[in-house]
C-alpha positions as CSV (number, residue, x, y, z in Angstrom):
1,M,23.0,-90.7,35.5
2,F,21.1,-89.9,32.3
3,W,18.1,-88.7,34.3
4,S,20.3,-86.6,36.5
5,R,21.9,-84.7,33.6
6,R,18.5,-84.2,32.0
7,R,17.1,-82.8,35.3
8,T,20.0,-80.3,35.6
9,R,19.4,-79.2,32.0
10,W,15.7,-78.4,32.6
11,S,16.5,-76.5,35.7
12,T,19.0,-74.2,33.9
13,E,16.4,-73.5,31.1
14,G,13.7,-72.7,33.6
15,A,15.9,-70.3,35.4
16,L,16.7,-68.4,32.1
17,V,13.0,-68.2,31.3
18,L,12.3,-66.8,34.8
19,V,15.0,-64.2,34.4
20,F,13.6,-63.0,31.1
21,A,10.1,-62.8,32.4
22,M,11.2,-60.7,35.4
23,G,13.1,-58.4,33.1
24,A,10.0,-57.9,30.9
25,L,7.9,-57.1,34.0
26,L,10.4,-54.6,35.3
27,A,10.6,-52.9,31.9
28,L,6.8,-52.7,31.7
29,S,6.6,-51.3,35.2
30,A,9.1,-48.6,34.4
31,S,7.3,-47.6,31.2
32,L,4.0,-47.3,33.1
33,T,5.7,-45.2,35.7
34,L,7.2,-42.9,33.1
35,A,3.9,-42.7,31.3
36,K,2.1,-41.5,34.5
37,G,4.7,-38.7,35.0
38,K,5.0,-37.5,31.4
39,P,1.9,-38.2,29.2
40,P,2.6,-38.5,25.5
41,K,2.5,-35.2,23.5
42,P,-0.6,-34.8,21.3
43,P,0.1,-34.6,17.6
44,A,0.9,-31.2,16.2
45,P,-2.2,-29.5,14.7
46,P,-2.2,-29.1,10.9
47,P,-1.1,-25.7,9.6
48,P,-4.0,-23.3,9.0
49,E,-5.6,-23.2,5.6
50,P,-4.4,-20.2,3.5
51,A,-6.8,-17.3,3.6
52,Y,-6.0,-16.3,-0.1
53,D,-5.9,-17.9,-3.5
54,F,-3.3,-16.6,-6.0
55,T,-3.5,-15.6,-9.6
56,Q,-0.2,-15.1,-11.5
57,L,0.0,-12.0,-13.6
58,P,2.6,-10.8,-16.2
59,E,3.9,-8.1,-13.8
60,N,3.5,-7.2,-10.1
61,P,0.4,-5.0,-9.8
62,S,1.0,-1.4,-8.7
63,A,-2.7,-0.3,-8.6
64,M,-6.0,-2.2,-8.7
65,N,-9.6,-1.3,-8.7
66,D,-12.5,-3.1,-7.0
67,S,-13.2,-5.3,-10.1
68,G,-9.7,-6.6,-10.2
69,D,-8.5,-4.6,-13.1
70,A,-4.8,-3.8,-12.5
71,L,-1.8,-1.8,-13.7
72,G,1.6,-3.4,-13.8
73,S,4.8,-2.4,-12.0
74,P,6.3,1.1,-12.7
75,Y,9.6,-0.8,-12.9
76,G,8.1,-2.9,-15.7
77,T,5.8,-1.7,-18.4
78,G,3.1,-0.4,-16.1
79,D,0.5,-1.5,-18.7
80,I,-2.8,-3.3,-18.0
81,V,-1.9,-6.7,-16.5
82,A,-5.3,-7.9,-15.3
83,L,-9.0,-7.5,-16.3
84,R,-11.3,-8.6,-13.6
85,S,-8.6,-10.6,-11.9
86,Q,-7.6,-12.5,-15.1
87,P,-4.1,-12.0,-16.5
88,V,-3.8,-10.0,-19.7
89,M,-1.2,-7.7,-21.3
90,I,-2.7,-4.6,-22.8
91,P,-0.2,-1.8,-23.7
92,L,-1.0,1.8,-23.0
93,D,0.8,3.9,-25.5
94,G,2.0,7.5,-25.2
95,L,1.6,10.4,-27.6
96,P,3.4,10.1,-30.9
97,G,7.1,10.9,-30.6
98,S,7.2,10.4,-26.8
99,S,10.1,8.5,-25.4
100,R,8.7,6.8,-22.3
101,V,5.3,6.4,-20.7
102,S,4.4,6.2,-17.0
103,K,1.0,5.0,-15.6
104,A,0.0,6.1,-12.2
105,D,-3.5,5.2,-11.2
106,L,-6.9,3.8,-12.3
107,N,-10.5,4.2,-11.1
108,N,-13.4,1.8,-10.8
109,E,-15.5,0.6,-13.8
110,D,-18.5,2.7,-14.6
111,A,-22.0,1.2,-15.5
112,Y,-20.7,0.3,-19.0
113,G,-17.6,-1.6,-17.7
114,V,-15.2,1.2,-18.6
115,F,-12.4,2.4,-16.3
116,Q,-9.9,5.2,-16.7
117,V,-6.1,5.2,-16.3
118,V,-4.0,8.3,-15.7
119,G,-0.3,8.9,-16.1
120,H,2.1,10.9,-18.3
121,C,4.5,10.5,-21.2
122,D,7.9,12.2,-21.6
123,F,9.4,14.0,-24.6
124,E,13.1,14.3,-24.7
125,V,14.3,17.9,-24.7
126,V,17.9,17.4,-24.1
127,E,19.2,14.0,-25.2
128,G,19.3,11.6,-22.4
129,S,19.0,14.2,-19.6
130,Q,16.0,16.5,-19.8
131,Y,12.4,15.6,-20.5
132,R,9.0,17.4,-20.8
133,S,6.0,15.5,-19.4
134,H,2.5,15.5,-20.8
135,A,-0.4,14.3,-18.5
136,L,-2.5,11.6,-20.2
137,L,-5.8,9.8,-19.8
138,W,-6.8,6.4,-21.2
139,E,-10.2,4.7,-21.1
140,V,-10.3,0.9,-21.1
141,D,-13.3,-1.4,-21.8
142,A,-13.1,-4.2,-19.3
143,D,-15.4,-6.4,-21.4
144,T,-13.4,-6.2,-24.6
145,G,-10.0,-4.9,-23.5
146,E,-10.3,-2.1,-26.1
147,V,-8.3,1.0,-25.2
148,S,-9.3,4.6,-26.1
149,G,-6.7,7.3,-26.0
150,P,-4.3,8.5,-24.9
151,F,-6.0,11.8,-24.4
152,D,-3.7,14.8,-23.7
153,L,-4.8,16.8,-20.6
154,D,-3.0,19.8,-22.1
155,P,-4.2,19.7,-25.7
156,E,-3.3,23.4,-26.3
157,N,0.2,22.9,-25.0
158,E,-0.1,25.7,-22.5
159,C,2.1,24.1,-19.8
160,L,5.8,23.6,-19.8
161,E,5.1,20.4,-17.9
162,D,2.0,18.6,-16.5
163,V,1.8,15.3,-14.7
164,A,-1.3,13.3,-13.6
165,G,-0.9,11.2,-10.4
166,A,-4.4,10.0,-9.2
167,V,-8.0,9.7,-10.4
168,N,-11.3,9.1,-8.6
169,D,-14.5,7.5,-9.8
170,L,-15.9,10.8,-10.9
171,G,-13.1,11.2,-13.4
172,E,-11.4,14.0,-11.3
173,I,-7.6,13.8,-11.7
174,A,-5.0,15.2,-9.3
175,G,-1.6,16.2,-10.4
176,F,0.5,19.3,-11.1
177,V,1.4,21.7,-13.9
178,Q,4.2,24.1,-14.6
179,V,3.2,27.3,-16.4
180,E,5.4,30.2,-17.3
181,V,3.9,33.2,-15.6
182,E,6.6,35.6,-16.9
183,P,9.8,35.2,-18.8
184,G,12.1,32.8,-16.8
185,V,9.5,32.3,-14.0
186,A,7.5,29.0,-14.2
187,P,6.4,27.8,-10.8
188,L,4.9,24.4,-10.2
189,A,1.2,24.3,-9.2
190,P,-0.9,21.5,-7.8
191,V,-4.1,21.1,-9.8
192,V,-7.3,19.0,-10.2
193,W,-8.6,18.4,-13.6
194,R,-12.4,18.2,-13.3
195,P,-14.7,17.0,-16.1
196,D,-16.6,19.9,-17.6
197,G,-19.5,17.8,-19.0
198,T,-18.5,18.4,-22.6
199,G,-15.7,15.9,-22.9
200,G,-13.1,18.3,-21.7
201,F,-11.7,19.4,-18.3
202,E,-11.8,22.4,-16.1
203,V,-8.4,22.9,-14.4
204,L,-8.6,24.0,-10.7
205,E,-5.4,25.2,-9.1
206,L,-5.1,24.1,-5.5
207,P,-4.2,26.8,-3.0
208,R,-0.6,26.7,-1.9
209,H,0.5,25.7,1.6
210,I,1.7,28.7,3.6
211,L,4.5,28.1,6.1
212,N,6.4,30.8,7.9
213,G,4.9,33.3,5.5
214,V,6.2,31.4,2.5
215,A,4.0,29.7,-0.1
216,V,5.4,26.2,-0.7
217,F,4.6,23.7,-3.4
218,A,2.8,20.5,-2.6
219,T,2.6,17.5,-4.9
220,P,-0.9,15.8,-4.9
221,V,-0.6,12.2,-4.1
222,D,-4.2,10.9,-4.0
223,I,-7.8,12.0,-4.5
224,N,-11.0,10.3,-3.1
225,N,-14.5,10.4,-4.3
226,L,-15.4,13.4,-2.2
227,G,-12.7,15.4,-4.1
228,Q,-10.4,15.5,-1.1
229,V,-6.8,15.6,-2.1
230,V,-3.7,14.7,0.0
231,G,-0.3,15.9,-1.0
232,A,3.3,16.2,0.1
233,A,4.5,19.8,0.7
234,D,8.2,20.5,0.1
235,V,9.0,23.0,2.9
236,R,12.7,23.5,2.2
237,N,12.1,27.1,1.1
238,A,10.2,27.9,4.3
239,L,12.6,26.1,6.6
240,P,16.1,26.9,5.5
241,G,18.6,24.0,6.0
242,V,15.8,21.5,6.5
243,H,15.1,18.8,3.8
244,S,11.6,18.0,4.8
245,M,8.2,17.0,3.5
246,Y,4.9,17.6,5.2
247,P,1.5,16.0,4.4
248,V,-1.4,18.4,3.6
249,L,-5.0,17.9,2.8
250,W,-7.2,20.0,0.5
251,Q,-11.0,20.1,0.9
252,I,-13.8,21.6,-1.2
253,D,-15.9,24.5,0.0
254,D,-19.4,23.1,-0.5
255,S,-20.9,26.6,-1.1
256,T,-18.5,27.5,-3.9
257,G,-17.1,24.3,-5.2
258,E,-13.6,25.7,-4.8
259,Y,-10.8,24.2,-2.9
260,L,-9.9,25.7,0.5
261,E,-6.5,26.4,2.0
262,P,-4.7,23.1,2.7
263,I,-4.6,21.6,6.2
264,D,-1.1,20.8,7.5
265,L,-1.4,17.2,8.8
266,G,1.8,17.4,10.8
267,T,3.9,14.5,12.0
268,L,4.2,11.9,14.7
269,K,5.8,12.7,18.0
270,Q,9.6,12.8,17.7
271,G,9.2,12.7,13.9
272,A,11.4,14.8,11.5
273,W,9.0,14.8,8.6
274,S,6.1,12.9,7.1
275,H,4.8,11.9,3.7
276,P,1.2,10.9,2.8
277,V,0.4,7.8,0.7
278,A,-3.4,7.6,0.3
279,I,-6.8,8.8,1.4
280,N,-10.1,6.8,1.3
281,D,-13.7,7.9,1.0
282,W,-14.0,8.1,4.8
283,G,-11.2,10.7,4.9
284,Q,-8.8,8.3,6.5
285,V,-5.2,9.1,5.5
286,I,-2.2,6.9,5.7
287,G,1.5,7.8,5.4
288,Y,4.8,7.4,7.1
289,T,7.1,9.5,9.3
290,D,10.9,9.8,9.4
291,T,11.6,9.0,13.1
292,K,15.0,10.8,13.2
293,T,16.8,7.5,13.2
294,S,18.8,6.5,10.1
295,A,16.7,4.5,7.6
296,T,13.8,4.2,10.1
297,F,10.2,5.1,9.2
298,Q,6.9,4.6,11.1
299,A,3.7,3.9,9.2
300,W,0.6,5.9,10.5
301,L,-3.1,6.3,10.1
302,I,-5.2,9.5,10.7
303,N,-8.9,8.9,11.6
304,P,-10.5,12.3,11.3
305,R,-13.0,13.1,14.0
306,D,-14.9,16.0,15.6
307,V,-12.5,16.7,18.4
308,D,-13.9,20.1,19.6
309,G,-17.6,19.3,19.1
310,D,-18.2,22.0,16.4
311,G,-19.7,19.5,14.0
312,A,-16.7,19.5,11.6
313,L,-14.1,16.8,11.3
314,E,-10.5,17.5,12.2
315,W,-7.4,15.9,10.7
316,F,-5.0,17.7,13.0
317,W,-5.2,18.0,16.7
318,D,-2.4,19.0,19.1
319,G,-4.0,18.5,22.5
320,D,-0.8,18.6,24.6
321,G,0.9,21.4,22.7
322,D,4.0,19.5,21.6
323,G,3.5,20.2,17.9
324,A,2.7,16.6,16.9
325,N,-0.6,15.5,15.5
326,D,-2.4,13.5,18.2
327,L,-4.8,12.0,15.6
328,M,-1.9,10.4,13.8
329,V,-1.6,6.9,15.1
330,P,1.4,4.5,14.5
331,L,0.5,1.2,12.9
332,C,3.5,-0.9,14.0
333,G,5.2,-1.2,17.3
334,A,8.8,-0.2,18.3
335,G,11.7,-2.1,16.9
336,V,10.6,-2.1,13.3
337,S,10.7,0.3,10.3
338,S,7.4,0.4,8.4
339,K,5.7,2.0,5.4
340,P,2.1,1.7,4.2
341,T,1.4,1.1,0.5
342,G,-2.4,0.9,0.2
343,L,-5.7,1.6,1.9
344,N,-9.3,0.6,1.0
345,N,-12.7,1.9,2.0
346,V,-13.1,-1.0,4.5
347,G,-10.2,0.5,6.5
348,Q,-7.7,-2.2,5.6
349,I,-4.1,-1.1,5.2
350,V,-1.2,-3.0,3.6
351,G,2.4,-2.2,3.8
352,S,5.9,-3.5,4.7
353,Q,8.1,-3.6,7.8
354,R,11.6,-4.6,8.7
355,K,13.9,-4.5,11.6
356,K,15.4,-1.1,12.4
357,T,18.9,-2.4,12.4
358,G,20.5,-3.6,9.2
359,Y,19.0,-3.9,5.8
360,G,17.5,-7.3,5.8
361,G,14.3,-8.6,4.2
362,Q,10.9,-7.0,4.4
363,W,7.7,-8.5,5.7
364,G,4.3,-7.5,4.3
365,F,1.5,-6.8,6.6
366,I,-2.3,-6.2,6.6
367,W,-3.8,-3.9,9.3
368,Q,-7.4,-3.7,10.3
369,N,-9.2,-2.4,13.4
370,G,-6.0,-2.1,15.4
371,V,-4.7,-5.6,14.5
372,M,-1.6,-6.1,12.3
373,T,-1.1,-9.5,10.7
374,L,1.9,-10.6,8.6
375,L,0.8,-11.7,5.2
376,G,3.1,-14.7,5.4
377,E,0.7,-16.1,7.9
378,L,-2.3,-15.8,5.5
379,V,-1.0,-16.8,2.1
380,P,0.1,-20.2,0.8
381,P,3.6,-21.0,2.2
382,E,5.3,-21.1,-1.2
383,Y,4.8,-17.3,-1.5
384,G,6.9,-16.6,1.7
385,D,6.4,-13.1,3.2
386,P,4.9,-11.0,0.3
387,V,4.6,-7.2,0.4
388,A,1.4,-6.0,-1.1
389,S,1.6,-2.8,-3.2
390,C,-2.2,-2.3,-3.3
391,I,-5.5,-3.5,-1.9
392,N,-9.1,-3.0,-3.2
393,D,-12.5,-2.9,-1.5
394,A,-12.9,-6.6,-2.2
395,G,-9.8,-7.3,-0.1
396,Q,-7.7,-8.4,-3.0
397,L,-4.0,-7.8,-2.7
398,G,-1.5,-7.0,-5.4
399,A,1.8,-8.8,-4.5
400,S,4.3,-11.4,-5.6
401,G,3.7,-10.8,-9.2
402,G,-0.1,-11.5,-9.0
403,I,-3.4,-11.1,-7.2
404,F,-4.2,-12.7,-3.8
405,T,-8.0,-13.1,-3.6
406,P,-9.6,-13.8,-0.2
407,R,-11.2,-17.2,0.1
408,P,-14.9,-17.3,1.0
């Protein structure tokens, strides 16, 4: 009886062991079957290494030369915020008695490590509402941080107003002046201040843009090292009822050294008006066009070329007779609104874009050789989607309150 109960107990335990073993085999078989049908996913690749290192500055750079010397934001002080990519804060003062100072551009260091900054200061004429501007020049020693100036570009006070907007490496300065030619008549005139070799400047008035028989004023925006100047022509007087700006280009006559009549750079197809932003030493021009859609702009690039084979470069060509500039190439595709902010001599362009609809955030981009890349894909992730305000020939970007320097 005892043996019989013991035998029954062993049989029950054996059966349980067998059941568990069969279940394990079935589970293993099922897992092998699934594994054959759906192989395991490989691990996600690590995120790409950032292409830039970042240096924090006291203010966001608005202009930067090839050595990494930089001006601060026009919404801040606009003073020197970097010397050779290192943060500093060096004030650039105006003339005695001036109420505010604006800094516009700087050039590259010379053989002695000195670079120039141009801008203007304002004197209050009517309290709180009317100001008179004086164009200014400062010289900065990048080795010591010592500032010379400001130097008044109108020391004889001959102008009612004068403003300096851009400077090249030869010390030539583009801007505009207002001079009273007769009582009550004081037109604005685009000019270039050219060093005269004695420490002073020769003032060259740029020819006015003629449209529909009307001479219109154009504000110089940038000047390259060939002395070529791009500007924005206000054509409202020539086109009644139209609030428009057109980009123009002035070139120098090599035989006389004088500036020629400006070239109208036109606009993109279906564009209402255009505005230039910069010109480099290759003659490439960037700007943007109003595309006739509310709050929508299109960034563009002009690559000058000899279209007609006469040996001279053209910046405007209308091959199909529709009035648009066929040499003006959009930088971004449809569906976004875009503006360029900077151009270097390597042909790299920086700017911003956003969706056409709504007023959401902006994404900074860098464009080169027909390829546009979002900066958010290149910088360390903690800086999000920065918008660069400038780029130098070393590829350094001014953005996010500092300088992004390309990694080797």
